[in-house]
N, C-alpha and C positions, 0 to 999 in steps of 0.2 A: 383367450384373455380379453376381458371387457374393453380395456384401453385400445387394443389393436383393432377391435371391431369398430369402435367409435372413430378411430383415426381413418379407417378405410372409407366409412360412410361419409364423413365430413369432407375429406379431401377430394372425394369424387363428385361432389355436388355443386360444381361451379359452372354449370352449362346454361342456366336460364338467363336470358337477357332482356326479355320484354313480355309483358302479359297484360291482358285487359282486366281492369279492376272496377268495373261497374256494369250495370245492365243498361245498354243503350236504348232498349225498348222503353225505358222509364223516363228518359230525358231526350232533349233535342241534341242531335249530333254536334251542332255548333257550340254546345256548352261543354265540350270535351277539352280537358286540360292535361298536359303531361306532368307527371311527377317523377323526378329522378331521385333515387336513394343511394347514398354512399354505401358501397358494398363492404361494410365492416366484417360481415359474415358471408359465407357462400350464398350465391344469388338465390338458390332455391329456398334457403331459410329466410332470407330477407323478404322474398315475395310472400311466403306463408304468413309472416308476421304483419306485413304492411297491407296486403290486399283486403282483409276484413275491415281494417280501420278506414281505408279509402272508400270502401263500399258504404260504410255507415255515414261517413262525412258527406258522400254523394247524395244519399237519401235525405240528409238533413238540410242540404243546400240546394238541391236540384241540379247539381253539377255532375259531370262524368269525368273520371280520371283514368288516363292510361299510365300504368305503372312501369317504369323502366329501372332495372337494376343492372348497371354495367358490369362487365366481367371483372374489371379491375378499378382500383381507385384512380389511377392516372386517366383512364378512359372517362370516368365520371368528371374529373377536373376539366378535361378538354371540352366536355359538353357545356358545363356552366360558364366557362370562360368565353365560349362562343355565344352564350345566351340562349341555348336551346331549350332548357326546361322552363315551363311555366311556374312550377313549384319544385323545391328541392329540399331534401333533408341532408344537411352537410355538417362537417365538423366545424368547430369555432374558427379555426384559421382559414378554412375554405370560405367561411362567411366574409372574412377580410378580403380574400382574393376575389370573391364574387362581387362584393361591393365595389371594389376598385375597378374591376373589368367591365361590369355590366350594371352596377347599381342595385343588386339584389337586396331585398328588404326582409330582415328577420321578422317573423310573425309571432311564433310561440316557441318556448323551450320548456324543459322540465324544471320545476322549482324544488323538487324533493331532494335530489342528490346532485351536487356539483361534480363536474368532470375532473377526474384525477388520473394522471399518468402513473403507470406502475412499471417497474422492472422486475421480472420474475426469473427464477432459476429452478432447477430440479429440487424436489423436496429434500433429497439427501445431499444436496450440494454443501460444500464447506465454505463457500463464499459468504462473506458478511458485510462487504462494503463495495461501493462502485469502483473504487480504484483497482480492485482485483480483476476488473474486466479488461484492463489494458492489454491490447494485442489479441483479444478474443473475438470470435464470431458472435454477433448479437443480431437476433431476428427482429424485423419490424414489418408491419403490414404493408407500408409503402413509404416513399420518402416524405410525402406531405400529410400523412396522418398526423393530426395535431399533437395531442397529448401522448400518444403511443410512440411517436417517432420524432417529429420536429422538436418538441419540448425536451424529450429525453436526450436527443443528440446534441441539442444546444447546451444542456447541463453538463453532459460528458465533456464537450469541447471546452467549456469554461473551466472545468476542473483539470484540463490537460490529459484527459483519458482517451487515447486513440484506440478505436475499435474497428473491426471489419463488419460493416453493416450488410445484412442479408435481407432482401425484401421478398416476402413470401405471400403477398397478395391479400391476406385477410387476417383478422385477429385470431380466428380459430387456428389458422395455420401456424401463427407465432407460438401459441401455447403448446401445440402438438410437436412443433419442431424442437422445443425444449425437452419435451418428454422423451422423444426418440433419440436425442443426443446429437442432432444435426448442428445445434448451436449451444453455447454455454448459458446464454441468457436471452431474454426477449422483452420488447416493449409492448405494453397493452394499456388498457384503461379499465377503471373499476366497473363501468357499466357492462362491458362485454364479459369480463372475467367473472363477475358475480352471477352471470346467467349461464355459465358453463356447467355441465353435469358434474356431480360430486366426484365421479371417477377421475375427471380431469383435474379438478381443483386439489384433490388429494395428492397428485403427482408433482405439483409445483408449489413454490412459496414466494412471497413478495420480498424482494431485496431492498427496494427503494420506492418511495412515493413522492410525486411532484406536488407543487402547490396546486390548488384547485381553481377552476374557472367555470364560467357559465357554460352549460352543456350545449350539445348540437342543436341548432335552430332549424325549424321548418320555415323556409324562406320563399319569397315570391319574386318573380321577375317584375321589374317596374312597369312592364306593359299591362300587368294585371291591375284592373281598376281598384281604387280604394274601397268601393262598395263590395266587390268580390273578396278582397283581402279581409275586410271586416266580417263577412259572412263565414269565411273559412276559420278565422280566429274564434268566432263565437261558437261554431260547431265543435271545435276541439274542446273549448271550455265547457260546453254543455255535455259533451260525451263523458267528461270526467266526473259528472255529477251522479252517475250510476255505478253500481258495483261491476256490472258487465262491461261498461265503457272503460272504467279504470283498469280492468284486467286486460282489455285489448290494448290500451295505451301503454301499459307496462311492458307489453311485448315489443313495442317500438321505442322503448326507453324514454317515454314521456308520460309517466304515471300521473303527474300533477302539473298539467300545462299552465303556463302563465304567459301573458303578453310581454314581449321583449322589444327592444329597439337597438339600433346600431350604436348610437352615441354612448349610451349608458352601459351596454352589455358586451359589445364586441370591439368598439374603437380602442379600448385599453390594450388589446392584443397587438396593436400596431407598434406598441412601445416596449415589448418584452424581448426584442432582439432575436427572433427566430427566422426573420426573412432571409438571412444569409444562408440558411439551410434548406430553403425551398428549392426543389428541383422541378424545372419545367419541361414538359414534353417527354416524360419517362414512361415507358410501357412495362 
């Protein structure tokens, strides 16, 4: 069965942790910067999507990037809270956490599609409303995945719907946990769900959609100079001017990059009441 084959390949692909994403022969070693990417999908998939983009951005800026894809979202969080990454692609509430802890500066985000949390169930499920999830097992990528977990769990709590959260490390695993029946429902986001193979999407359906927010930003540690930040921003914007560039950027969920800032685009998230659901130091 095709679904079983996809399940096996996807769930077995979470071993990659770090890889080189540039040719150091082309640039000076001191121009090397670390880029950490939130592991929404298995690490091997994230590397395959991000490495070509960073190679191209490196050519355009004369910089070199070391690409890190932590095995889990909590591991990713611990790194940016310590201020390890020079640059990071993070979820919107991670941006709030990173700004408060280390002053990370959002540079660009996608302008094409806003981020939307979704709750999914099996395609043949008889469930029609959130209240029917009371007492059930619901899968999430991690406690602090923003729209897929924090936002959904806060909405369920406000509605008085108590569930048993099950954290399965990635968005891929959420969708597949629903299909194989490990959980009744799961939290995801439009950007990862829309990129799933049709065989997976045919096996689930959307039960609920959250309000929408500015998507994941590509952010910089404040130790990165304004000049370098501007170079990176311009490179992303220029890359989007070609068909090939837009195709690469679509793979990393930034098909139409636009410059963003914390005050206008992410500060409002401080006021939506999800902070009480943040879990610190979870593996």
